[in-house]
C-alpha positions, -999 to +999 in steps of 0.1 A: +672-115-056+700-117-066+713-101-106+712-129-130+672-131-107+665-093-117+675-098-154+655-132-160+626-119-140+631-084-163+636-104-193+608-121-186+584-097-179+593-070-203+587-094-230+554-103-222+550-066-216+562-055-251+535-081-267+511-067-250+518-030-259+525-042-297+564-028-296+574-067-298+589-059-330+608-030-325+628-043-291+654-068-288+667-089-256+689-059-235+655-037-243+634-060-230+654-067-197+658-031-195+622-026-197+614-052-172+640-045-146+623-007-146+593-024-145+600-042-116+612-009-101+579+009-110+553-023-100+569-023-070+569+012-059+529+013-072+515-019-054+534-006-023+516+027-026+487+011-033+488-014-004+497-045-020+534-061-018+564-056-049+586-080-060+596-099-032+610-130-053+607-152-080+575-162-078+541-155-098+531-123-078+562-106-087+558-119-124+526-097-123+540-065-105+566-066-126+548-071-161+523-040-153+558-019-145+569-029-172+532-015-190+536+014-177+566+025-185+565+010-219+531+033-219+550+065-206+575+058-233+549+051-263+543+091-253+571+104-251+583+090-286+554+077-302+547+049-324+572+045-356 
């Protein structure tokens, strides 16, 4: 997947994950993209570790993998920095 695809998929995944973790009011566009891209990496690793497929392109399954990974990333951020 090219760079633009990672940015778009990461932005959507990060935005959805920020809504799920209730951090949407404190996150901007760049933070959503970063959380989504990191979420794609973490989610891809987790899904392949447990026998699934990771991020395979710009499709619904890849979005789900990235959202799950971004929720994990934002949960870790919440544990480290707490909710303010």
